[in-house]
C-alpha positions, 0 to 999 in steps of 0.5 A, spaced: 053 384 605 048 383 611 045 377 606 050 373 607 050 367 612 053 368 619 059 363 618 061 366 612 063 372 616 066 367 621 070 365 615 072 372 613 074 373 620 078 367 621 082 369 614 084 376 617 086 373 623 090 368 620 093 373 615 095 378 621 098 372 625 102 370 619 105 377 618 107 378 626 110 371 627 114 372 620 117 379 623 118 376 630 122 370 626 126 374 622 128 378 628 130 372 632 134 370 626 138 376 626 139 376 633 142 369 633 146 371 627 149 377 630 151 373 637 154 368 632 158 374 629 160 377 635 163 370 637 167 369 631 170 376 631 172 374 638 175 368 636 179 372 630 181 377 635 184 372 640 187 368 634 191 375 632 193 376 639 196 369 640 200 369 633 202 376 635 205 374 642 208 368 639 211 372 634 214 376 639 217 370 643 220 368 637 
Protein backbone atom coordinates (compact mmCIF):
# COMPACT_ATOMS: atom_id res chain seq x y z
CA UNK A 1 0.00 0.00 0.00
CA UNK A 2 2.97 2.31 0.41
CA UNK A 3 3.66 2.09 -3.31
CA UNK A 4 0.69 4.31 -4.21
CA UNK A 5 1.26 7.99 -4.95
CA UNK A 6 0.58 10.47 -2.10
CA UNK A 7 -2.39 12.07 -3.86
CA UNK A 8 -4.29 8.76 -3.84
CA UNK A 9 -4.10 8.74 -0.04
CA UNK A 10 -5.32 12.32 -0.07
CA UNK A 11 -8.27 11.35 -2.27
CA UNK A 12 -9.13 8.38 -0.05
CA UNK A 13 -9.04 10.65 3.00
CA UNK A 14 -11.32 13.11 1.22
CA UNK A 15 -13.80 10.37 0.38
CA UNK A 16 -13.85 9.15 3.99
CA UNK A 17 -14.25 12.68 5.35
CA UNK A 18 -17.02 13.40 2.86
CA UNK A 19 -18.87 10.24 3.87
CA UNK A 20 -18.52 11.11 7.55
CA UNK A 21 -19.88 14.63 7.01
CA UNK A 22 -22.75 13.26 4.91
CA UNK A 23 -23.83 10.92 7.70
CA UNK A 24 -23.55 13.52 10.47
CA UNK A 25 -25.32 16.26 8.52
CA UNK A 26 -28.09 13.88 7.46
CA UNK A 27 -28.71 12.93 11.09
CA UNK A 28 -28.76 16.60 12.09
CA UNK A 29 -31.19 17.42 9.29
CA UNK A 30 -33.53 14.61 10.32
CA UNK A 31 -33.41 15.76 13.95
CA UNK A 32 -34.16 19.36 12.93
CA UNK A 33 -37.09 18.22 10.77
CA UNK A 34 -38.51 16.14 13.64
CA UNK A 35 -38.27 19.09 16.04
CA UNK A 36 -40.05 21.33 13.55
CA UNK A 37 -42.79 18.75 12.97
CA UNK A 38 -43.22 18.35 16.74
CA UNK A 39 -43.60 22.12 17.22
CA UNK A 40 -46.12 22.37 14.41
CA UNK A 41 -48.05 19.44 15.87
CA UNK A 42 -48.22 21.15 19.25
CA UNK A 43 -49.54 24.33 17.63
CA UNK A 44 -52.17 22.29 15.77
CA UNK A 45 -53.26 20.50 18.95
CA UNK A 46 -53.55 23.83 20.79
CA UNK A 47 -55.77 25.17 18.03
CA UNK A 48 -57.99 22.09 18.22
CA UNK A 49 -58.24 22.43 22.01
CA UNK A 50 -59.13 26.12 21.73
CA UNK A 51 -61.78 25.36 19.11
CA UNK A 52 -63.31 22.63 21.31
CA UNK A 53 -63.42 25.02 24.26
CA UNK A 54 -64.99 27.72 22.08
CA UNK A 55 -67.67 25.35 20.84
CA UNK A 56 -68.30 24.05 24.33
CA UNK A 57 -68.71 27.61 25.66
CA UNK A 58 -70.92 28.49 22.71
CA UNK A 59 -73.07 25.44 23.37
CA UNK A 60 -73.44 26.35 27.04
CA UNK A 61 -74.69 29.85 26.22
CA UNK A 62 -77.27 28.64 23.70
